[in-house]
N, C-alpha and C positions, 0 to 999 in steps of 0.2 A: 497486526495479524494477516491482514490482506496481502501486504507486501511479502511476508513469509510465504504465503500461499502462491503468489505470483512467481516467485523465485523457484519454489519447488516444482510448479507446473511447467515453468519454461525449461527447467533441467530435465524433467522427465520426458519433455517432447524433443529434446535435443537442440532446443533454440540457444541455450547457454551451457557452459561447462563450469561446474563448481567442483573443487577438489579439497580434500579427498572424496567427500561425498556431501550430499545436500544437508543432511542433519548436522554434520560437523561444522559446515561452512556457516550454517545459520547460528549454531550456538556460539561460534567464535565471534561472528558479526555482532551478535546481541550482547556480547561481553565487553564491547568497547565502551570507554567511559563516556557518559552522557547518552548513551542509547537506552531508550525505554521502549519497552513493547506495550502497545496500546491495544487492549481488547475492545472488540466491538461491543456497542451498548445499544439500547433500544433507541436513545436519542440519536446516535449516529446512524442507525438504520433508517430512521424517519427522516433525518436531514439529507440522507443520500438520495432520497426520493423527491426532494423539495429544492433541488439546487437551482439558482436563478438562470435565466436565459434558455439557451437551446444546448444544454450540456450534452456531450456525446453519450453514447448508449453503453460503454463499458462499465459494468457494474462494479468492477474492482476499483477503477479510477474514481467512480462516484463515491465509494465508501472511504476512499483515502482522502479526498477533497472535503467530504463531509466531516470526517474525524478532525481534520485541521481546523475546520470552521467551528465545530462544537467545542473543541478544546482550546480555541484562540491561539493556535500556534502556527508558525510559518511553515509553508510547504515548499521544499526545494524540488524542482522538476525541469527537465528539458522536454518533457511530452508536449508537443505542439497542440495536441487536442485538449490537453488540460489547460494549457496557457491561453488558449483561445476562449 
């Protein structure tokens, strides 16, 4: 869910362009085989506040990393701050 919000926010601020519109783009992206929408849960919220080390302060990234940790799934990212 957080990634959906980040895409919608970036599009609304003009940082990215999605066509034909954000809602359609997200619906199509979520329809790909193997893509699963993960809802936020209390355990993900708590984990996002207990990440190890000096994790950077972006709350969206904190929740994305926490979701991967709680669910035991891999996270694919090129975000240097997350990788650090």
